[in-house]
C-alpha positions in Angstrom: -1.7 12.2 4.0 0.8 11.7 1.5 1.3 14.0 -1.2 0.6 13.1 -4.8 3.1 11.5 -6.9 4.4 15.1 -8.8 7.5 13.7 -11.1 7.8 11.6 -13.5 7.9 7.9 -13.0 11.4 7.7 -12.9 11.3 9.3 -9.8 9.8 6.0 -8.3 12.0 3.7 -6.3 10.6 0.6 -5.1 12.6 -1.0 -1.8 12.6 -4.3 -0.1 14.2 -4.2 3.5 14.3 -7.9 4.2 15.0 -7.8 8.1 15.4 -10.1 11.0 12.1 -9.4 12.7 10.0 -8.4 9.2 10.1 -7.6 5.6 9.5 -4.0 4.7 7.6 -3.0 1.2 7.8 0.7 -0.1 7.7 3.1 -2.9 9.1 6.5 -2.7 9.0 9.4 -4.7 11.9 11.1 -5.1 11.2 14.0 -7.2 13.4 17.0 -6.8 11.0 19.3 -5.3 10.3 16.9 -2.3 13.2 14.5 -2.1 14.6 15.6 1.0 11.7 14.2 2.8 11.2 11.2 0.8 7.4 10.9 0.4 6.2 7.6 0.7 3.7 6.4 -2.1 3.1 2.8 -1.1 4.4 0.9 2.2 3.8 -2.6 3.2 5.0 -5.3 5.9 5.0 -9.1 6.1 5.7 -10.2 9.7 7.7 -12.5 8.4 10.8 -13.2 11.0 13.8 -14.6 9.5 15.7 -14.9 12.4 13.3 -16.9 14.3 12.3 -19.0 11.1 15.8 -20.6 11.7 15.0 -21.8 14.9 11.8 -23.6 13.9 11.8 -27.1 13.4 12.1 -28.4 9.9 10.0 -31.5 8.9 13.0 -33.5 8.6 14.1 -32.8 11.9 13.5 -34.6 15.2 10.1 -34.1 16.6 11.6 -33.4 19.9 11.5 -29.6 20.6 13.9 -29.9 23.2 16.3 -31.7 21.5 16.5 -29.0 18.7 16.1 -25.9 21.0 18.8 -23.6 20.3 20.0 -25.2 17.4 19.9 -22.7 14.5 19.0 -24.5 11.3 18.3 -23.3 7.4 15.1 -21.2 6.6 12.4 -23.6 6.2 11.0 -24.1 2.6 7.8 -23.2 3.7 9.2 -19.8 4.9 10.9 -19.3 1.6 7.8 -19.8 -0.3 6.0 -17.2 1.8 8.9 -14.6 1.1 9.0 -15.2 -2.4 4.6 -15.0 -2.7 5.5 -11.6 -0.8 7.9 -10.3 -3.2 6.1 -11.5 -6.5 3.4 -9.4 -4.9 5.2 -6.4 -4.7 6.5 -7.0 -8.3 3.1 -6.5 -9.2 2.5 -3.7 -7.3 5.5 -1.8 -8.7 4.4 -2.6 -12.1 0.9 -1.1 -11.4 2.8 2.3 -10.1 5.0 2.3 -12.9 8.1 1.9 -11.2 11.3 1.3 -13.3 12.6 -2.2 -13.3 15.9 -0.7 -12.6 14.7 1.6 -9.6 13.4 -2.0 -7.5 15.6 -2.9 -5.2 16.0 -5.8 -2.4 18.1 -5.3 0.4 18.9 -8.2 3.0 20.4 -7.5 6.2 21.6 -9.9 9.2 19.4 -12.9 8.9 19.7 -13.6 5.6 23.3 -12.8 5.6 24.1 -15.5 8.0 21.3 -18.0 7.2 22.8 -21.7 6.9 21.2 -21.8 3.6 21.7 -18.4 2.6 22.8 -18.9 -1.0 19.7 -21.3 -1.7 17.2 -19.0 -0.6 18.6 -15.8 -2.8 18.6 -18.3 -5.6 15.3 -19.2 -4.8 14.3 -15.6 -4.9 16.5 -14.8 -8.2 14.4 -17.8 -9.9 10.9 -17.2 -9.0 11.0 -13.1 -9.4 13.8 -12.1 -11.4 15.1 -10.1 -8.2 19.0 -9.8 -7.3 19.1 -9.5 -3.8 21.9 -7.2 -2.3 23.1 -8.8 0.8 24.2 -5.9 3.0 27.6 -6.8 5.1 27.8 -5.8 8.5 29.7 -2.7 7.9 27.5 -1.6 5.0 24.5 -2.4 7.2 25.6 0.0 9.8 26.4 2.9 7.7 22.9 2.5 5.8 21.4 2.3 9.1 23.2 5.4 9.9 22.2 7.4 7.2 18.6 6.4 7.8 19.0 8.4 11.0 20.4 11.0 9.1 17.3 11.4 6.9 14.9 11.9 9.7 16.7 15.1 11.2 17.9 18.4 9.8 21.1 17.7 11.5 22.7 14.9 13.8 25.8 15.3 16.1 26.2 11.8 18.2 26.1 8.5 18.9 23.9 6.1 16.6 22.6 2.7 17.6 20.7 0.4 15.2 18.8 -2.3 16.6 17.5 -5.3 14.6 16.2 -8.5 15.4 19.7 -10.4 14.7 22.3 -7.4 15.4 22.9 -4.2 17.1 25.0 -1.4 15.5 27.0 1.2 17.0 28.6 4.4 15.4 28.9 8.0 15.6 27.9 10.8 13.2 27.7 14.2 12.2 25.2 15.3 9.5 25.2 18.9 8.7 24.5 20.8 5.4 24.2 17.8 3.4 27.4 16.4 4.7 27.4 13.3 6.5 30.7 12.1 8.5 30.5 8.6 10.4 33.4 6.9 12.1 36.5 5.6 10.0 35.9 2.4 11.1 32.5 2.2 10.2 29.7 0.8 12.4 30.5 -2.0 14.9 27.9 -4.7 15.2 27.2 -7.2 17.7 24.7 -9.9 17.7 22.5 -8.5 20.1 19.6 -8.1 18.3 16.4 -8.0 20.1 15.2 -11.7 18.8 19.0 -13.0 19.2 19.4 -11.5 22.7 16.0 -13.0 23.6 17.4 -16.3 22.9 20.5 -15.5 24.4 19.1 -15.0 27.6 16.7 -17.7 27.8 19.6 -20.0 27.2 21.9 -18.6 29.8 19.1 -18.9 32.2 18.7 -22.0 31.5 21.9 -23.2 31.9 23.4 -21.3 35.2 20.7 -18.7 36.3 21.7 -15.5 37.3 25.5 -15.9 37.4 25.6 -16.8 33.6 23.3 -13.7 33.0 25.6 -11.7 35.1 28.7 -12.8 32.9 26.6 -12.2 29.4 26.0 -8.4 30.9 29.7 -8.1 31.9 31.0 -9.2 28.3 28.5 -7.3 26.7 29.3 -4.3 28.4 33.0 -4.9 27.8 32.2 -4.8 23.8 30.2 -1.7 23.8 33.1 -0.1 25.9 35.9 -1.5 23.4 33.9 -0.5 20.5 32.9 3.1 21.8 37.3 3.5 22.1 37.6 1.7 18.6 35.1 4.4 16.8 37.6 7.3 17.2 34.8 9.9 18.4 36.5 13.3 17.3 37.3 15.3 20.0 35.5 18.4 19.1 32.3 16.1 19.1 33.4 14.7 22.7 34.0 18.5 23.6 30.6 19.4 22.5 29.0 16.5 24.5 31.0 17.9 27.5 29.6 21.4 27.0 25.8 20.1 27.0 26.1 17.5 29.4 26.2 14.3 27.6 26.0 13.0 23.7 22.7 12.9 21.9 22.1 9.1 21.4 19.9 8.5 18.1 18.3 5.0 18.4 16.6 3.3 15.2 15.6 0.0 14.9 12.0 -2.0 15.5 13.5 -3.1 19.0 14.4 0.7 20.1 11.1 1.9 18.5 9.2 -0.5 20.8 10.9 0.9 23.5 10.1 4.4 22.6 6.4 3.6 22.0 6.6 2.3 25.6 7.7 5.2 26.9 5.3 7.2 25.3 2.6 5.8 27.4 4.2 6.7 30.4 4.7 10.3 29.5 3.6 13.3 31.7 1.4 14.5 29.1 -0.9 11.3 29.0 -2.2 10.3 26.2 0.8 11.3 24.5 -0.4 13.7 21.8 1.9 12.6 18.9 1.9 9.2 17.2 5.1 9.1 15.5 8.2 7.7 16.6 10.7 9.7 14.7 11.7 13.0 16.4 10.6 11.3 19.8 12.8 13.0 22.5 13.6 11.7 25.9 16.0 12.4 28.9 18.7 10.0 30.2 16.8 9.3 33.5 13.4 8.2 31.5 15.4 6.2 28.7 17.5 4.2 31.7 14.3 3.4 33.7 13.5 -0.1 32.7 11.5 -1.0 35.5 9.0 1.2 34.7 8.8 0.3 31.1 8.9 -3.4 31.9 6.1 -3.1 34.1 4.4 -1.2 31.2 4.8 -4.3 28.9 3.8 -6.7 31.7 0.5 -5.1 33.0 -0.6 -4.7 29.1 -0.1 -8.4 28.9 -1.6 -9.5 32.1 -4.7 -7.2 31.3 -4.4 -8.2 27.4 -4.2 -4.7 26.5 -2.9 -3.6 23.1 0.1 -1.1 23.5 0.2 1.5 20.5 2.7 0.0 17.9 4.0 -2.8 20.1 3.0 -6.0 18.7 3.2 -9.1 20.7 6.3 -10.3 19.3 7.6 -7.0 20.2 6.4 -7.2 23.5 8.2 -10.5 24.3 11.5 -8.8 23.3 11.1 -6.1 25.7 12.8 -7.8 28.7 16.0 -8.4 26.3 15.8 -4.7 25.3 15.5 -3.8 28.9 18.8 -5.6 29.5 20.6 -3.9 26.4 19.4 -0.6 27.9 20.8 -1.5 31.2 24.2 -2.5 29.6 24.2 0.8 27.4 23.9 2.5 30.6 27.1 1.4 32.2 29.0 1.0 29.0 28.8 4.2 27.3 29.6 7.6 28.0 27.4 9.8 29.9 24.1 10.5 27.4 22.1 13.3 28.0 19.4 13.0 25.4 17.8 9.9 23.3 16.1 10.8 20.0 14.1 7.9 18.4 14.5 7.6 14.4 11.9 5.9 12.0 14.9 5.5 9.5 16.6 2.7 8.9 17.6 0.7 6.0 15.1 1.7 3.6 15.6 5.3 4.5 19.7 5.0 4.4 19.8 3.2 1.0 17.5 6.2 -0.5 19.3 9.1 1.4 22.7 8.0 0.0 21.2 8.3 -3.5 20.5 11.6 -2.9 22.9 14.4 -4.0 24.6 16.8 -1.1 22.5 19.8 -2.1 19.2 18.1 -1.2 20.7 16.2 1.7 21.1 19.6 3.0 17.6 21.1 2.7 15.7 21.8 5.8 13.1 19.0 5.9 10.4 21.0 7.6 10.7 23.8 4.7 10.2 21.3 2.1 7.4 19.4 3.9 5.4 22.8 4.0 6.4 24.3 0.9 3.7 22.4 -1.4 1.1 24.1 0.6 2.8 27.7 0.4 0.4 30.5 -0.8 1.7 32.9 -3.6 3.3 35.4 -1.6 4.9 33.3 1.0 7.9 35.6 1.5 5.7 38.7 2.3 3.6 36.7 4.6 6.4 35.3 6.5 7.5 39.0 6.8 4.2 39.9 8.0 4.4 37.3 10.9 7.7 38.0 12.2 7.2 41.8 12.4 4.4 40.9 14.5 6.8 39.2 16.7 9.1 41.6 19.5 12.6 42.0 18.7 14.5 39.0 20.7 17.8 40.7 20.9 16.2 43.6 22.7 17.2 43.3 26.7 15.0 46.3 27.9 12.3 44.5 28.8 11.7 41.7 30.8 9.5 39.6 28.2 11.1 37.5 25.9 9.9 36.0 22.6 10.8 31.9 23.3 13.7 30.7 21.2 11.9 28.2 19.7 10.1 30.7 17.2 13.0 30.9 14.9 12.7 32.0 10.9 12.7 28.7 9.7 9.6 27.9 11.9 7.7 30.9 10.7 8.6 30.3 7.1 7.0 26.8 8.1 3.8 28.7 9.6 3.8 31.1 6.5 3.5 28.2 4.0 0.6 26.4 6.0 -1.0 29.2 6.9 -3.8 28.7 4.3 -3.7 24.9 3.9 -6.8 24.6 5.2 -8.9 27.2 3.5 -11.1 24.9 1.3 -12.2 22.9 4.7 -15.6 23.6 6.0 -15.8 26.5 8.2 -16.6 24.6 11.1 -14.1 22.0 10.8 -11.4 24.3 9.9 -9.5 24.6 13.6 -9.7 21.0 13.9 -8.5 20.3 10.7 -5.8 22.4 11.2 -4.9 21.2 15.1 -4.2 17.6 13.5 -2.6 18.4 10.5 1.1 17.7 12.0 -0.2 14.4 13.4 -2.7 12.9 11.3 -3.0 15.6 8.8 -1.0 16.7 5.7 2.3 16.3 7.6 1.8 13.1 8.9 4.1 11.3 6.5 6.8 13.7 6.7 9.2 12.0 9.1 11.8 14.7 9.6 9.8 16.8 11.6 10.6 17.2 15.2 7.6 17.0 17.9 8.2 19.9 19.4 8.0 21.7 15.9 4.6 19.8 15.2 3.2 21.1 18.5 4.0 24.4 17.6 2.5 24.4 14.4 -0.4 22.8 15.1 -1.2 25.7 17.9 -0.3 28.4 15.5 -2.5 26.7 12.8 -5.7 25.7 15.0 -5.8 29.2 16.4 -5.5 30.7 12.8 -9.1 29.8 12.0 -11.5 31.7 14.3 -14.2 28.8 15.6 -14.4 26.4 18.2 -12.9 22.9 18.7 -15.0 19.8 18.8 -15.2 18.4 22.4 -12.8 15.5 21.2 -10.3 17.9 19.6 -10.4 20.3 22.7 -8.7 17.4 24.6 -5.7 16.9 22.1 -5.0 20.9 22.2 -5.1 20.8 25.8 -2.4 18.2 25.5 -0.4 20.1 22.8 -0.7 23.1 24.9 1.3 21.0 28.2 3.4 19.6 26.0 5.0 22.7 24.9 6.5 25.5 27.4 3.9 28.0 28.8 5.6 30.8 27.1 5.5 28.7 23.7 1.7 27.9 24.3 0.7 31.6 24.7 2.9 32.9 21.6 1.4 30.5 19.6 -2.0 31.8 20.6 -0.9 35.0 19.6 0.9 34.6 16.5 -2.1 32.0 15.3 -4.2 35.1 15.7 -2.4 37.4 13.7 -2.4 34.9 11.3 -6.5 35.3 11.1 -5.6 39.2 10.8 -3.1 38.5 7.8 -5.4 36.0 5.9 -8.6 38.4 6.2 -6.2 41.3 4.7 -4.8 39.0 1.9 -7.5 36.3 1.7 -5.8 34.6 -1.2 -2.2 34.4 0.3 -1.3 37.1 -2.7 0.4 40.5 -2.6 -0.4 41.9 -6.0 2.5 43.4 -7.6 0.0 45.9 -10.1 -1.2 47.8 -6.7 0.5 49.6 -4.4 3.4 47.8 -2.7 1.4 47.1 0.4 -2.0 46.8 2.5 -0.8 46.8 6.0 2.4 46.9 8.0 2.8 45.4 11.6 5.0 46.9 14.1 5.6 45.9 17.6 6.8 47.9 20.5 6.5 47.4 24.4 5.2 49.8 26.9 5.5 49.9 30.8 2.4 50.6 32.6 1.2 50.5 36.1 -1.0 47.3 37.2 -4.7 48.2 37.6 -5.4 46.2 40.8 -2.0 45.5 42.1 1.4 47.5 43.1 4.0 47.5 40.5 4.2 48.2 37.0 3.7 45.7 34.0 5.2 45.4 30.1 2.6 45.7 27.3 3.2 44.4 24.1 1.7 47.1 21.2 1.1 45.8 17.9 0.7 48.5 15.5 -1.6 47.8 12.7 -0.8 50.6 9.9 -3.1 50.7 7.0 -1.7 52.3 3.5 -3.3 55.6 2.9 -3.0 55.4 -0.6 -4.4 52.1 -1.2 -8.3 52.3 -2.2 -8.4 48.2 -1.1 -6.3 49.3 2.4 -8.7 51.8 3.1 -11.9 49.8 2.5 -10.6 47.2 4.8 -10.1 49.4 7.5 -13.5 50.8 7.2 -14.5 47.0 7.1 -15.4 45.6 10.6 -13.5 42.5 9.8 -10.4 44.2 10.7 -11.5 45.5 14.1 -12.9 42.0 15.0 -9.6 40.7 14.4 -7.7 43.4 16.3 -10.1 42.7 19.4 -9.4 39.0 19.0 -5.8 39.5 19.6 -6.2 41.9 22.5 -8.1 39.2 24.1 -5.2 36.8 24.2 -3.6 39.3 26.6 -6.5 38.9 28.9 -5.9 37.0 32.1 -8.5 34.7 31.3 -6.7 33.5 28.2 -3.4 33.0 29.8 -1.4 29.7 30.2 -2.9 28.2 33.8 0.2 27.4 36.0 -2.5 24.9 37.3 -2.7 23.1 34.0 1.2 22.3 33.6 2.5 19.1 34.3 5.9 17.4 35.0 9.0 19.4 35.7 7.4 23.1 34.2 4.8 22.5 37.1 7.4 22.5 39.9 8.8 25.4 38.3 5.6 27.6 37.5 4.4 29.4 40.1 2.0 32.0 38.2 0.0 32.0 35.0 2.0 33.0 31.9 0.8 35.8 29.5 1.6 39.1 28.2 -0.8 42.0 27.8 -1.4 43.2 24.2 -2.8 46.6 22.9 -3.6 46.8 19.0 -3.6 50.3 17.1 -4.9 50.5 13.7 -3.7 53.4 12.1 -3.0 54.9 8.7 0.1 55.7 7.1 2.1 55.7 3.8 
């Protein structure tokens, strides 16, 4: 669900990314309030491969396919006509949306840059549409692609790769507080794009078989090793990688995104609950398990099954991407985590135009701010006060580190977002809000944050989930750690109490400064049926004794019911079951996870 166009038409920007494997059209609203997440108000794609088109037989060429196999020719006239037609259509679309002419940008990359008839191709576009195509150099393409990666995360520190159809680029990046630093050499580009490498492998195997393939692999390995050295990775970034067990590797481009979607299909949580590639994160072992990924692609082809977001063209390029992944495993330094990115040339070009103060904003807070209640700071403070002190070392139970102030603020922003939804649909709408609902179009949120927020918001609205929604709820609970799943349940129920006390999310200034205050403490108590002791979380709900409104709320049964529901989260039947966990956590968990909870409603000033 895209946000409505908020600002003046002058903030609308139309961008065409003429890549090697396809042409992408988009209109983005860069109004200052939400510019950090670059809301897309229109997008389209033409499945025109300018790279593969250059290997087609033209009408004037020999009819012998064998004679022309592997020989690169000009972009055929019929393909140029198709491109011109789609650009003319996009021009009309921009006029319909009111995009200023000076805000329409047509960008071309590898396939357009290196086509034998590049000048003729670009001149034809100019003649028929009036668009002046900006052809990116190899270095510029890599830099803008890297900026596209930076647009999708609050911060970036690590290596960055962009895999297009014709080429692949490698660089390093540090993006923090709106300041972006990359290699002084820019990005180093190689002709190992998904389509290009597919063709190279076909040719070497046809000529000399496995020995030629081994030679190609050795050459690519040496090239990437040398490229890494030439990038001049800063010593402090190397030390950071050493301290955390390896570099973070950020991957963009269609070829890598296809690999990511295939990895999703073999996730321990199956089916994978978040159908968004940006923010998808895997470990080194899973990423380099090329045999498993190739088997998924082969099985889907054999059984004629469609893998989510993997087209036939992309599936045909999987062996080449697997070949590249195997090369990277040997050529690059140790990589600990791989993060997949939606951002590419389009996002990078727009991100480059934003001032540092906007680039430095937290995308999670920007994405959720439009839905914030009137007194969001007061609501956020109440949520925080219902959580235990994270610095205390007296008790064994710890609040998960993922429950950061930014996460709590984002939850407060969304606590009332589904108030207008029919009562029976609120839990389900909230559950899907971060994947196919109001945050679906925000590409800058991690999958982990999406899962945590969805679980809290689903619990915030008291009611049953429909059977289909229940399955998604289970998978999200399995996706996060057991302690995180339980604290999401607890915090969501606290959100219900806060929402009932402040139904409009408004803390009025002309009444006593507060209706309720929340305070937590720990209590050590003996176990009833077993030997030993256990810790109990005590939540005090203090009602303002000087407020007539608060007194009315205290006498009302709703607050008592909310308190009982919070206490029930601490009952063992509502703990996170060890038997339901998957993957490595299932191996580690031996007991169910939960926290005993007691709620006291008191009066005070």
